[in-house]
C-alpha positions in Angstrom: 0.0 0.0 0.0 3.0 2.2 -0.6 2.4 5.7 -2.0 5.2 7.5 -3.9 5.7 11.2 -3.6 5.4 13.1 -6.8 7.4 16.3 -7.2 6.0 19.2 -9.3 8.0 20.2 -12.3 7.1 23.3 -14.4 8.8 23.7 -17.7 10.7 26.9 -18.6 8.2 27.6 -21.3 5.3 27.4 -18.9 7.0 29.7 -16.4 7.8 32.3 -19.0 4.3 32.1 -20.4 2.9 32.6 -16.9 5.2 35.6 -16.3 4.2 37.3 -19.4 0.5 36.9 -18.8 0.9 38.0 -15.2 2.7 41.1 -16.4 -0.1 42.1 -18.8 -2.7 41.6 -16.0 -0.7 43.7 -13.6 -0.3 46.5 -16.1 -4.0 46.4 -16.9 -4.8 46.7 -13.2 -2.5 49.7 -12.8 -3.9 51.5 -15.8 -7.4 50.9 -14.6 -6.6 52.1 -11.1 -7.8 48.8 -9.7 -6.0 46.7 -7.1 -5.9 42.9 -7.2 -7.2 41.1 -4.2 -6.9 37.4 -3.5 -10.3 35.7 -3.6 -11.6 34.5 -0.3 -12.4 30.8 -0.3 -15.3 29.8 1.8 -15.2 26.4 3.5 -18.3 24.5 2.5 -20.6 23.5 5.3 -20.1 19.8 6.3 -22.6 17.4 4.8 -24.8 15.1 6.6 -23.2 11.7 6.0 -24.2 8.1 6.8 -21.5 5.4 7.0 -22.4 1.8 6.9 -19.9 -0.3 8.8 -19.8 -4.1 8.2 -18.8 -6.1 11.2 -17.1 -9.4 10.1 -17.2 -11.0 13.5 -16.8 -14.7 14.6 -20.0 -16.0 16.0 -19.1 -19.6 15.3 -16.0 -21.7 14.8 -12.6 -21.7 16.6 -12.6 -17.9 17.1 -16.1 -17.5 18.5 -14.8 -16.6 22.0 -13.5 -13.3 20.6 -16.7 -12.3 18.8 -18.7 -10.9 21.8 -16.0 -8.3 22.7 -15.4 -7.3 19.1 -19.1 -6.8 18.5 -19.5 -4.8 21.7 -16.6 -2.6 20.7 -18.0 -1.9 17.3 -21.4 -1.1 18.8 -19.8 1.2 21.3 -17.8 3.1 18.7 -21.0 3.6 16.6 -22.8 4.9 19.6 -20.0 7.4 20.4 -20.0 8.6 16.8 -23.8 9.0 16.7 -23.9 10.7 20.1 -21.3 13.3 19.0 -23.7 15.1 16.7 -20.9 15.6 14.2 -23.2 15.4 11.1 -22.2 11.7 10.7 -24.4 8.7 11.4 -22.9 5.2 11.6 -25.0 2.1 11.0 -23.6 -1.3 11.7 -24.4 -4.5 9.8 -23.0 -7.7 11.3 -22.3 -11.1 9.8 -20.6 -14.3 11.1 -17.1 -14.7 9.8 -16.7 -18.2 11.4 -13.0 -19.3 11.2 -10.8 -20.0 8.2 -12.4 -23.3 7.4 -15.4 -23.6 5.1 -17.0 -20.7 3.2 -18.6 -18.9 6.2 -16.4 -15.8 5.8 -16.9 -15.5 2.1 -20.7 -15.8 2.5 -20.6 -13.1 5.3 -18.7 -10.7 3.0 -21.3 -11.2 0.3 -24.0 -10.3 2.8 -22.2 -7.2 4.0 -21.5 -6.0 0.5 -25.2 -6.4 -0.3 -25.9 -4.3 2.7 -23.8 -1.6 1.1 -21.0 -1.5 3.7 -18.4 1.0 2.9 -15.9 -0.4 5.4 -15.7 -3.9 6.9 -14.1 -4.4 10.3 -12.4 -7.9 10.3 -11.4 -10.6 9.8 -9.7 -11.5 13.0 -7.4 -14.3 11.8 -4.9 -14.0 9.0 -6.6 -17.0 7.3 -10.0 -15.3 7.2 -8.6 -12.1 5.7 -6.6 -14.0 3.1 -9.9 -15.6 2.0 -11.9 -12.4 1.7 -9.5 -9.5 1.1 -9.7 -9.7 -2.7 -13.5 -9.8 -2.6 -13.7 -6.8 -0.3 -11.2 -4.6 -2.0 -12.2 -5.4 -5.5 -15.7 -4.1 -4.6 -14.1 -0.8 -3.7 -14.7 -1.3 0.0 -12.2 -0.7 2.8 -11.2 -3.6 5.1 -9.7 -2.8 8.5 -8.6 -5.7 10.5 -8.2 -5.4 14.3 -6.2 -8.6 14.6 -4.2 -9.6 11.5 -0.4 -9.7 12.1 0.9 -11.5 9.0 3.6 -9.5 7.1 1.9 -10.6 3.9 -0.6 -7.8 4.1 1.9 -5.0 4.3 2.6 -5.1 0.5 -0.6 -6.8 -0.7 -2.2 -5.6 -3.9 -5.2 -4.1 -2.3 -5.6 -0.8 -4.1 -4.8 1.0 -0.8 -8.1 -0.4 0.7 -6.7 -2.8 3.3 -5.6 -1.4 6.7 -5.2 -2.8 10.2 -5.1 -1.5 13.8 -3.0 -4.5 14.9 0.7 -4.4 14.2 2.6 -6.6 11.8 4.4 -9.4 13.7 7.7 -7.8 12.5 7.2 -5.1 15.2 7.2 -7.8 17.8 10.7 -8.9 16.6 11.9 -5.3 17.0 10.5 -5.1 20.5 12.1 -8.4 21.6 15.4 -7.4 19.9 15.5 -4.1 21.8 14.7 -5.8 25.1 17.5 -8.3 24.6 19.9 -5.5 23.7 19.0 -3.7 26.8 19.5 -6.7 29.0 22.5 -8.3 27.3 24.3 -5.3 26.0 27.2 -6.2 23.8 26.7 -9.9 24.4 25.8 -12.6 21.9 22.6 -14.4 21.0 21.3 -17.3 19.0 17.9 -17.3 17.3 15.7 -20.3 16.6 12.6 -19.6 14.7 9.7 -21.6 13.3 9.1 -21.0 9.6 5.4 -20.5 10.1 5.7 -17.7 12.6 6.2 -14.4 10.6 9.3 -15.9 8.9 11.5 -14.2 7.8 10.4 -10.7 9.0 10.1 -11.3 12.7 13.5 -12.9 13.3 15.1 -10.5 10.9 13.7 -7.5 12.8 14.8 -9.1 16.0 18.4 -9.6 14.9 18.6 -6.1 13.4 17.4 -4.5 16.6 19.8 -6.5 18.7 22.7 -5.7 16.4 22.0 -2.0 16.6 22.4 -2.3 20.3 26.0 -3.5 19.8 25.5 -7.2 20.3 26.5 -10.2 18.1 24.4 -12.8 16.4 26.3 -16.2 16.6 23.7 -18.6 15.3 20.3 -18.4 13.5 18.3 -21.5 12.8 15.1 -21.8 10.9 12.9 -24.7 11.9 10.7 -26.3 9.3 7.1 -26.9 10.4 7.3 -30.5 9.3 10.6 -31.3 11.0 10.4 -34.1 13.6 13.9 -34.1 15.0 15.3 -30.6 16.0 18.4 -32.0 17.7 20.8 -30.9 14.9 19.6 -27.3 14.9 19.5 -27.0 18.7 22.9 -28.6 19.0 24.4 -26.1 16.5 22.9 -23.1 18.4 24.1 -24.4 21.8 27.6 -25.1 20.3 27.9 -21.5 19.3 27.8 -20.6 23.0 25.6 -17.5 22.9 25.0 -15.5 26.0 21.2 -15.9 25.4 18.7 -17.4 23.0 15.6 -16.0 21.3 13.0 -18.7 20.7 10.6 -17.5 18.0 7.6 -19.9 17.7 4.9 -21.8 19.5 4.8 -25.5 18.8 8.5 -26.2 19.5 9.3 -23.6 22.1 9.1 -26.0 25.1 11.5 -28.5 23.5 14.0 -25.9 22.5 13.9 -24.2 25.9 14.3 -27.4 27.8 17.4 -28.3 25.7 19.0 -25.0 26.6 18.2 -25.4 30.3 19.7 -28.9 30.2 22.8 -27.2 28.7 23.1 -25.0 31.7 21.2 -21.9 30.6 19.1 -20.1 33.3 15.7 -18.5 32.8 17.1 -15.0 32.4 19.0 -16.2 29.3 15.8 -17.4 27.6 13.6 -15.0 25.5 10.3 -15.9 23.8 7.7 -14.4 21.4 4.0 -14.7 21.6 3.6 -16.2 25.1 4.4 -19.5 23.5 4.7 -21.4 26.8 1.4 -20.0 28.0 0.7 -18.2 31.3 2.2 -21.1 33.2 5.3 -23.0 32.2 3.8 -26.1 33.8 6.1 -28.4 31.9 9.3 -27.0 33.5 11.0 -27.7 36.8 10.3 -25.1 39.4 12.3 -21.9 39.0 13.8 -22.9 35.7 12.1 -20.1 33.8 12.7 -17.4 36.4 13.6 -14.2 34.6 12.6 -15.4 31.2 11.3 -12.6 29.0 8.3 -12.9 26.6 6.7 -10.5 24.1 3.1 -10.4 23.1 1.2 -7.8 21.0 -1.5 -5.8 22.7 -2.1 -3.3 25.5 -2.5 -4.1 29.1 -6.2 -4.4 29.5 -6.0 -3.4 33.2 -5.0 0.1 32.1 -8.2 0.7 30.1 -10.8 -0.2 32.7 -12.9 2.9 31.8 -13.2 1.4 28.3 -13.9 -2.2 29.4 -16.5 -0.9 31.9 -18.3 0.7 29.0 -18.2 -2.5 27.0 -19.7 -4.4 30.0 -22.6 -2.0 29.8 -23.3 -3.2 26.3 -22.6 -6.9 27.1 -22.4 -7.7 30.9 -21.2 -11.2 30.2 -17.9 -10.3 28.6 -14.8 -11.9 30.1 -12.3 -11.7 27.2 -11.5 -8.3 25.8 -9.1 -9.4 23.1 -9.2 -7.2 20.0 -11.9 -4.9 21.4 -9.8 -1.8 21.6 -8.4 -2.3 18.1 -12.0 -2.9 16.8 -13.3 0.3 18.5 -10.4 2.3 17.0 -11.0 0.9 13.5 -14.6 2.3 13.5 -13.5 5.7 14.9 -10.7 6.0 12.3 -13.2 5.1 9.4 -15.6 7.7 10.8 -13.0 10.4 11.0 -11.8 9.6 7.5 -15.4 10.0 6.3 -15.6 13.4 8.0 -12.3 14.5 6.6 -13.1 13.5 3.0 -16.7 14.6 3.2 -17.5 11.5 1.1 -18.8 8.0 1.7 -16.8 5.7 -0.5 -14.0 3.2 0.0 -11.6 5.3 -2.0 -12.5 8.5 0.0 -12.0 6.8 3.3 -8.7 5.2 2.2 -7.4 8.6 1.1 -7.8 10.0 4.7 -7.1 7.0 7.0 -3.4 7.6 7.3 -3.9 11.3 7.9 -6.4 11.0 10.7 -4.3 8.4 12.4 -1.4 10.7 12.6 0.6 8.8 10.0 0.9 11.9 7.7 0.6 15.6 8.2 1.0 17.5 11.5 -2.3 16.9 13.1 -3.7 17.9 16.5 -3.9 15.0 18.9 -7.3 14.0 20.1 -8.3 10.9 22.1 -12.0 10.8 21.7 -14.2 10.9 18.6 -16.1 14.0 19.7 -12.8 16.0 20.2 -11.3 14.6 17.0 -14.5 15.4 14.9 -14.5 19.0 16.1 -10.9 19.4 14.8 -11.9 18.0 11.5 -15.1 20.0 11.1 -13.2 23.2 12.0 -11.0 22.5 8.9 -7.9 21.4 10.7 -6.0 18.1 10.7 -6.5 15.6 13.4 -4.1 12.9 14.9 -6.4 10.4 16.6 -4.7 8.4 19.4 -7.0 5.6 20.3 -7.8 3.2 23.1 -5.3 0.7 21.5 -2.5 3.2 21.3 -1.2 6.0 19.0 -1.9 3.8 15.9 0.0 6.1 13.4 -0.7 4.2 10.1 2.1 4.1 7.6 1.9 3.9 3.8 1.4 0.2 3.9 -1.6 0.5 6.3 0.3 -0.9 9.3 0.2 0.8 12.7 3.6 2.1 13.8 2.4 3.2 17.2 1.2 -0.2 18.3 1.9 -1.6 21.7 3.9 -4.8 22.3 3.7 -6.1 25.9 6.7 -7.4 27.7 6.1 -10.2 30.2 8.5 -12.0 32.7 8.3 -15.4 34.3 8.7 -15.5 38.1 10.1 -18.3 40.3 6.7 -20.0 40.1 7.0 -20.2 36.3 4.0 -17.8 36.0 4.4 -14.7 33.9 3.4 -11.2 34.7 3.4 -8.1 32.5 6.2 -5.7 33.3 5.8 -3.2 30.5 
């Protein structure tokens, strides 16, 4: 979704022609005794706009536990927009995305397009979005995912219509690399990464961030998803004698970590992505994970209790708030883009999404829709910082102000968030 800057070039002939004409006009004005005044442009009054938001939310399948919070967040965002009296009305149409199996997601998109949705919030999984992105964007409709993390979407051929409020997994690599650099300094590391987890961008970002901190990369092993025996890769990494190891993956993390522990590595020398061992490292000897560092995208839900309390007013049975903040912000951004463009079309929204998120221009920061809308309607540029973070969308539609949580295991092999 990269946009290239275009410089303006005026030919010498054009400039000369313009100068000559300007001279004649100026002379005529002098002879007639008139003075030239710049025309005053009046800002047109904002239109009354109606934006239809399609909610592509899992109500069935493997992801259905996330559906209620996402639905509540979209409903809350629509309520906040409508209550702001900003000459914009948001209507929400919902359809079950299911999971990435079957055709539930494709059928849901057909339903939402028939309802004339201009923007679709979803899907939650990379697999769902890969199934429906072409259908959505080829219809000229914007897709904003609150959960996709695959790097494949950053440079996808989407006609600038795909965006997301969740970060690319490459950002998690940068966060872990920076954390390792801070803790290890000019020491050395090994990286073992599964090829299905954001390969190659996450491990590359991790190594680049660590190297910028002055450290050294001694070994990097990529683990094939179908590999049964990892002993050769693990032995090579241990033989390199790194000061610490980054374990990028999920399925093989426990096996790799136990091998390094058996080789004499302590918990504070082990670094993981994605909470791959779970909240409890129950398969490990007591204390063996003490000090281990883990990264996981997303804000600390305990810091947004005002927001989650409002969600509970909509759905009192909510227990999991995953992707709710990102879904809320997706609707707010689409609404601000509609106000800024004064049009309701996918192309119009897409032309303003980066700007209203603070990714371009020098906007005034606002943290609520009402405040942000006032800035836009006054003819100024807004920089919306949302519940999920600063957002700051780049040319590829990826948030650069996303939050990556840092967790640490204690002596009980249970993690807690430390940043």
